[in-house]
C-alpha positions, 0 to 999 in steps of 0.5 A: 363767823362760826364754823359749821359742824363737820359735813355741813356747808356755810351758806352766805346770807344777808341778814343784818349784813352778816353771813350766817350758816345754814343747817342744810346738807351739802348742795341744799338750798337756804330756807328763805332764798330760791337760789342754790347755795354754794357748797363749801367743804369744811376741812377737819383739824389735823395734827401740826407737822413736825417742827411746828409749835404745839402743846408738846413742842416745848417738851420735844425741844427740851428733849432735843436740847438735852440730847445735844448737850449730852452728846457735846459733853460726851465728846468733850470727855473723849477729847479732854486729857487727864485731869490736873489739880494744883495744890499748895502745901501751906502747913506742916505739923512739927509733931508729926515731923518729929515722930516720922523723923524718929522712926526714919532715923532709927531705920537708917541707923540699922541700915548704916550698921548693916552697910558697915558690917558688910563692908568690913566683912568684904575687906577682911575676907580680901585681906586688906584689914590684916595688911593694914594691921601688920603695917601699923604694928611693924611701924609702931613696934612689936608691942603695939595693938592692931588699929582695925578690929571689929569692935573698934569699927562697929563702935565707931559706926554706932557713935556716928549713927547716934549722932546722925539720929539726933541731928536728923530729928532736930534738923527735920523738926526745925525745918518744918517750923521754918517752912511754916513761917516761910509759907505764912509769908510768901505762900507754900510750895505748889504741886500739880497732881495729874491722872494717867 
């Protein structure tokens, strides 16, 4: 059965056992029957209500799903604490360790000399150095020399500093090679980095 145009009525007919549509206006009569026809109003199509399926319902659902996902991600970012990263130190370049240890050992050598000089100046100003020299010369006799002088102190400090430079460079370089071998066998040292 076909829908009549808006403003017309559907008139039942018994032609060949099927119901046909009359083109007469509301309340009119069929051309081949004497009985009045029942007026059936035709309701025009309307837009589907909100929440029902339609041509744009997929886009609306996708937009709602996107908004929900965005709100969930925003909440998770507010609730989530600082990010952390676990890293593993697997290899140390021995050449870079050698250069770094050279610079650091030379800097520590000058620091060592400064500390020795400050300590010697404090002891000399307080009279401790003179008392030590007087005691030693009294024990050894009048012809003995003073055992504690600035030259002897700074000379000994320089020799100790040079030995420390050589040992520090050698041990740090050899230590980097040993660390690389151990890291290949059992894995490197793991560190955890975290945001504030």
